[in-house]
C-alpha positions, -999 to 999 in steps of 0.1 A, spaced: 656 558 -519 630 554 -491 606 584 -484 583 592 -459 548 610 -462 546 643 -445 515 660 -433 501 688 -456 470 700 -442 443 672 -442 466 653 -468 499 637 -468 526 644 -494 560 634 -506 589 658 -510 607 655 -541 642 670 -539 657 695 -564 684 671 -576 657 647 -584 635 669 -601 665 680 -623 673 645 -631 636 640 -644 636 674 -663 610 685 -640 604 717 -617 582 726 -588 556 737 -615 555 707 -637 525 685 -635 528 649 -630 507 618 -640 500 595 -610 495 557 -618 490 529 -594 481 493 -596 467 492 -560 503 482 -546 528 507 -565 527 543 -573 543 556 -605 549 594 -609 557 606 -643 564 644 -654 544 656 -681 567 677 -704 542 689 -728 507 690 -714 489 700 -745 505 670 -764 497 646 -734 460 655 -733 457 647 -770 475 617 -766 452 607 -734 420 615 -754 435 596 -785 439 565 -761 403 567 -745 386 571 -779 406 538 -792 400 521 -760 361 528 -764 362 520 -799 382 487 -799 373 477 -764 358 440 -774 388 436 -798 412 441 -771 393 419 -746 396 391 -771 431 396 -775 439 395 -740 425 359 -736 
């Protein structure tokens, strides 16, 4: 599917149609995590915000604690 950006005030937006939201199990009120590698954009609906925040904090804590180990493993 190819989508175009639309103006939304001073920003740009992508409209996600209701059938796509339904397929993702999302609604207009669902928060989405946005990830980019500088070339692509990935939007993932957050189903359980509390659980997601706990997981995110855990990943950040682990990353800080084992940063050197992860860097060595990546070599």
